[in-house]
Backbone as a printed PyTorch tensor [residue, N CA C, xyz], in Angstrom:
tensor([[[  8.8280, -18.0380, -12.6470],
         [ 10.0470, -18.8120, -12.7960],
         [ 10.3930, -18.9170, -14.2800]],

        [[ 11.6610, -18.7310, -14.5730],
         [ 12.1660, -18.8030, -15.9460],
         [ 13.1190, -19.9810, -16.0380]],

        [[ 12.8570, -20.8770, -16.9870],
         [ 13.7140, -22.0350, -17.2110],
         [ 14.2300, -21.9840, -18.6450]],

        [[ 15.5480, -22.1440, -18.8040],
         [ 16.1660, -22.1000, -20.1310],
         [ 16.7730, -23.4640, -20.4310]],

        [[ 16.3820, -24.0300, -21.5570],
         [ 16.8960, -25.3310, -21.9980],
         [ 17.6240, -25.1540, -23.3320]],

        [[ 18.8730, -25.5690, -23.3630],
         [ 19.6690, -25.4750, -24.5880],
         [ 19.2930, -26.6160, -25.5240]],

        [[ 18.9040, -26.2810, -26.7480],
         [ 18.5620, -27.2830, -27.7630],
         [ 19.8200, -27.6190, -28.5630]],

        [[ 20.5020, -26.5790, -29.0240],
         [ 21.7970, -26.7280, -29.6920],
         [ 22.5480, -25.4130, -29.4850]],

        [[ 23.6270, -25.2110, -30.1890],
         [ 24.4950, -24.0500, -29.9460],
         [ 23.7690, -22.7120, -30.0580]],

        [[ 22.7330, -22.6410, -30.8980],
         [ 22.0670, -21.3650, -31.1460],
         [ 20.5860, -21.3360, -30.7970]],

        [[ 20.0190, -22.4670, -30.4310],
         [ 18.5780, -22.5330, -30.2010],
         [ 18.2690, -22.9860, -28.7840]],

        [[ 17.2810, -22.2900, -28.1930],
         [ 16.9400, -22.5160, -26.8030],
         [ 15.4240, -22.5400, -26.6310]],

        [[ 14.9830, -23.2690, -25.6200],
         [ 13.5730, -23.2830, -25.2450],
         [ 13.5000, -22.6070, -23.8780]],

        [[ 12.6970, -21.5500, -23.8100],
         [ 12.5370, -20.8150, -22.5630],
         [ 11.1020, -20.9990, -22.0930]],

        [[ 10.9630, -21.4580, -20.8540],
         [  9.6460, -21.6430, -20.2630],
         [  9.4760, -20.6240, -19.1500]],

        [[  8.3490, -19.9390, -19.1750],
         [  8.0360, -18.9440, -18.1560],
         [  6.7620, -19.3970, -17.4490]],

        [[  6.8680, -19.6020, -16.1460],
         [  5.7090, -19.9990, -15.3530],
         [  5.3670, -18.8340, -14.4390]],

        [[  4.4200, -18.0300, -14.9010],
         [  4.0210, -16.8260, -14.1780],
         [  2.4970, -16.7610, -14.1880]],

        [[  1.8780, -17.6590, -13.4390],
         [  0.4300, -17.7830, -13.4980],
         [  0.0430, -18.6650, -14.6650]],

        [[  0.2540, -18.1570, -15.8710],
         [  0.0690, -18.9250, -17.0960],
         [  1.4510, -19.3590, -17.5730]],

        [[  1.6000, -20.6310, -17.8970],
         [  2.8850, -21.1570, -18.3600],
         [  2.9890, -20.9800, -19.8700]],

        [[  4.1200, -20.3950, -20.3100],
         [  4.3560, -20.2030, -21.7390],
         [  5.7190, -20.7710, -22.1150]],

        [[  5.8480, -21.1650, -23.3690],
         [  7.1060, -21.7010, -23.8800],
         [  7.4940, -20.9040, -25.1200]],

        [[  8.7880, -20.5850, -25.2090],
         [  9.2920, -19.7340, -26.2750],
         [ 10.5330, -20.3640, -26.9010]],

        [[ 10.5750, -20.3890, -28.2150],
         [ 11.7540, -20.8630, -28.9540],
         [ 12.5580, -19.6250, -29.3250]],

        [[ 13.8110, -19.5710, -28.8510],
         [ 14.6300, -18.3810, -29.0730],
         [ 15.9330, -18.7860, -29.7590]],

        [[ 16.2360, -18.0880, -30.8440],
         [ 17.4910, -18.2990, -31.5640],
         [ 18.4580, -17.2000, -31.1420]],

        [[ 19.6740, -17.5970, -30.7530],
         [ 20.6980, -16.6380, -30.3450],
         [ 21.9700, -16.9240, -31.1320]],

        [[ 22.3320, -16.0080, -32.0190],
         [ 23.5910, -16.1350, -32.7380],
         [ 24.7200, -15.9890, -31.7170]],

        [[ 25.6840, -16.9140, -31.6900],
         [ 26.7720, -16.8230, -30.7090],
         [ 27.5210, -15.4870, -30.7360]],

        [[ 27.6800, -14.8970, -31.9150],
         [ 28.3660, -13.6060, -32.0130],
         [ 27.5550, -12.5060, -31.3240]],

        [[ 26.2350, -12.5780, -31.4270],
         [ 25.3780, -11.5810, -30.7680],
         [ 25.4500, -11.7480, -29.2540]],

        [[ 25.4420, -12.9890, -28.7930],
         [ 25.5600, -13.2450, -27.3570],
         [ 26.8780, -12.6930, -26.8190]],

        [[ 27.9600, -12.8900, -27.5580],
         [ 29.2660, -12.3740, -27.1420],
         [ 29.2590, -10.8520, -27.1100]],

        [[ 28.6120, -10.2380, -28.0870],
         [ 28.5060,  -8.7760, -28.1240],
         [ 27.8330,  -8.2450, -26.8610]],

        [[ 26.7740,  -8.9160, -26.4200],
         [ 26.0200,  -8.4400, -25.2610],
         [ 26.6910,  -8.7730, -23.9350]],

        [[ 27.4240,  -9.8780, -23.8930],
         [ 27.9490, -10.3650, -22.6120],
         [ 29.4560, -10.2770, -22.4780]],

        [[ 30.1500,  -9.9310, -23.5550],
         [ 31.6210,  -9.9470, -23.5750],
         [ 32.1350, -11.3300, -23.1660]],

        [[ 31.3430, -12.3540, -23.4560],
         [ 31.6730, -13.7580, -23.1580],
         [ 31.9030, -13.9900, -21.6680]],

        [[ 31.2750, -13.1640, -20.8150],
         [ 31.4590, -13.3100, -19.3730],
         [ 30.3720, -14.1330, -18.7000]],

        [[ 29.2490, -14.3470, -19.3730],
         [ 28.1740, -15.1960, -18.8380],
         [ 27.6920, -16.1250, -19.9360]],

        [[ 27.0130, -17.1800, -19.5540],
         [ 26.5090, -18.1410, -20.5270],
         [ 25.3260, -17.5440, -21.2960]],

        [[ 25.0640, -18.1260, -22.4310],
         [ 23.8980, -17.7030, -23.2140],
         [ 22.6200, -18.0070, -22.4400]],

        [[ 22.6220, -19.0900, -21.6840],
         [ 21.4560, -19.4150, -20.8630],
         [ 21.1630, -18.2930, -19.8690]],

        [[ 22.2170, -17.7690, -19.2330],
         [ 22.0330, -16.6570, -18.2760],
         [ 21.5760, -15.4010, -19.0150]],

        [[ 22.1380, -15.1450, -20.1870],
         [ 21.7030, -14.0090, -21.0000],
         [ 20.2090, -14.1010, -21.2890]],

        [[ 19.7430, -15.2900, -21.6440],
         [ 18.3170, -15.4640, -21.9280],
         [ 17.4660, -15.2780, -20.6750]],

        [[ 17.9240, -15.7970, -19.5700],
         [ 17.1770, -15.6320, -18.3140],
         [ 17.0060, -14.1410, -17.9970]],

        [[ 18.0840, -13.3930, -18.0900],
         [ 18.0300, -11.9560, -17.8040],
         [ 17.2190, -11.2190, -18.8750]],

        [[ 17.3250, -11.6510, -20.1120],
         [ 16.5370, -11.0340, -21.1840],
         [ 15.0520, -11.2250, -20.9370]],

        [[ 14.6690, -12.3800, -20.4420],
         [ 13.2520, -12.5960, -20.1300],
         [ 12.8340, -11.8090, -18.8950]],

        [[ 13.7260, -11.6180, -17.9400],
         [ 13.4260, -10.7410, -16.8060],
         [ 13.1710,  -9.3220, -17.3180]],

        [[ 14.0020,  -8.8860, -18.2600],
         [ 13.8330,  -7.5780, -18.9040],
         [ 12.4420,  -7.4850, -19.5420]],

        [[ 12.0810,  -8.5060, -20.3130],
         [ 10.7780,  -8.5100, -20.9840],
         [  9.6270,  -8.5260, -19.9830]],

        [[  9.7440,  -9.3620, -18.9630],
         [  8.6560,  -9.4990, -17.9920],
         [  8.4420,  -8.2320, -17.1690]],

        [[  9.4480,  -7.3860, -17.0840],
         [  9.2780,  -6.1020, -16.4080],
         [  8.4600,  -5.1400, -17.2650]],

        [[  8.2670,  -5.4970, -18.5360],
         [  7.5880,  -4.6110, -19.4760],
         [  6.2850,  -5.1690, -20.0300]],

        [[  6.0990,  -6.4860, -19.9480],
         [  4.8900,  -7.0920, -20.4920],
         [  4.6800,  -8.4670, -19.8650]],

        [[  3.4360,  -8.9710, -19.8810],
         [  3.1980, -10.3090, -19.3360],
         [  3.7910, -11.3830, -20.2520]],

        [[  4.0860, -12.5330, -19.6770],
         [  4.6810, -13.6140, -20.4720],
         [  3.7880, -14.0370, -21.6350]],

        [[  2.4990, -13.8640, -21.5090],
         [  1.5850, -14.2490, -22.5850],
         [  1.6840, -13.3120, -23.7910]],

        [[  2.3360, -12.1520, -23.6210],
         [  2.5230, -11.2170, -24.7310],
         [  3.8590, -11.3940, -25.4390]],

        [[  4.7650, -12.1760, -24.8500],
         [  6.0770, -12.3880, -25.4530],
         [  5.9320, -13.3350, -26.6470]],

        [[  6.5970, -13.0070, -27.7400],
         [  6.5350, -13.8440, -28.9420],
         [  6.8910, -15.2870, -28.6100]],

        [[  6.2490, -16.2200, -29.2650],
         [  6.4910, -17.6470, -29.0080],
         [  7.7770, -18.1390, -29.6660]],

        [[  8.2200, -17.4460, -30.7010],
         [  9.4380, -17.8220, -31.4070],
         [ 10.0730, -16.5510, -31.9560]],

        [[ 11.3690, -16.3310, -31.6500],
         [ 12.0220, -15.1230, -32.1400],
         [ 13.5400, -15.2480, -32.0370]],

        [[ 14.2170, -14.3800, -32.7920],
         [ 15.6630, -14.2180, -32.6870],
         [ 15.9000, -13.1570, -31.6160]],

        [[ 16.8790, -13.3590, -30.7610],
         [ 17.0920, -12.4640, -29.6250],
         [ 17.1720, -10.9830, -30.0020]],

        [[ 17.8200, -10.5860, -31.1080],
         [ 17.8860,  -9.1570, -31.4400],
         [ 16.5230,  -8.4980, -31.6590]],

        [[ 15.4760,  -9.2920, -31.8680],
         [ 14.1350,  -8.7450, -32.0800],
         [ 13.6820,  -7.9390, -30.8580]],

        [[ 14.1660,  -8.3020, -29.6740],
         [ 13.7800,  -7.5610, -28.4720],
         [ 14.0870,  -6.0770, -28.6550]],

        [[ 15.2330,  -5.7680, -29.2370],
         [ 15.6280,  -4.3900, -29.4510],
         [ 14.7270,  -3.6260, -30.4150]],

        [[ 14.0190,  -4.3380, -31.2780],
         [ 13.0820,  -3.6890, -32.1970],
         [ 11.8490,  -3.1850, -31.4430]],

        [[ 11.4580,  -3.9160, -30.4050],
         [ 10.3020,  -3.5270, -29.5990],
         [ 10.7030,  -2.6080, -28.4460]],

        [[ 11.9060,  -2.8260, -27.9160],
         [ 12.4020,  -2.0600, -26.7770],
         [ 13.8140,  -1.5750, -27.1090]],

        [[ 13.9430,  -0.3870, -27.6950],
         [ 15.2510,   0.1030, -28.1520],
         [ 16.3150,   0.1620, -27.0510]],

        [[ 15.9090,   0.2400, -25.8010],
         [ 16.8620,   0.3080, -24.7040],
         [ 17.4360,  -1.0580, -24.3100]],

        [[ 16.9930,  -2.1200, -24.9650],
         [ 17.3930,  -3.4700, -24.5800],
         [ 18.9090,  -3.6570, -24.5050]],

        [[ 19.6180,  -3.3690, -25.5820],
         [ 21.0610,  -3.6540, -25.6080],
         [ 21.8310,  -2.8390, -24.5850]],

        [[ 21.4350,  -1.5980, -24.3620],
         [ 22.1570,  -0.7940, -23.3760],
         [ 21.7860,  -1.1830, -21.9490]],

        [[ 20.5840,  -1.6510, -21.7400],
         [ 20.1190,  -2.0260, -20.3910],
         [ 20.6200,  -3.3920, -19.9720]],

        [[ 20.6720,  -4.3280, -20.9000],
         [ 20.9490,  -5.7280, -20.5390],
         [ 22.3390,  -5.8920, -19.9200]],

        [[ 23.3170,  -5.1380, -20.3880],
         [ 24.6630,  -5.2430, -19.8320],
         [ 24.6970,  -4.9630, -18.3320]],

        [[ 23.9420,  -3.9700, -17.9170],
         [ 23.8720,  -3.6280, -16.5020],
         [ 23.1020,  -4.6330, -15.6740]],

        [[ 22.2560,  -5.4220, -16.3150],
         [ 21.4630,  -6.4260, -15.6040],
         [ 22.2450,  -7.7240, -15.3990]],

        [[ 23.2880,  -7.9190, -16.2170],
         [ 24.0410,  -9.1750, -16.1240],
         [ 24.9440,  -9.1400, -14.9560]]])
């Protein structure tokens, strides 16, 4: 289960309960969120799907505890092209 809590306009707390419960602080620049979603879904939904993307590739215990959303693309170059189709 993935839970996304909005802290402020750009900062979110994502909790993943997948056997072991983990918590992640994620910063999302609003302009980056708009680039990925064309402003058609909320940033919370973008984060939920982004974590689904990550969990398909690694366990939640391997996901960074704190990161800026574009960092996903540094580890998984297909992130930006894949995420649009997942939304």
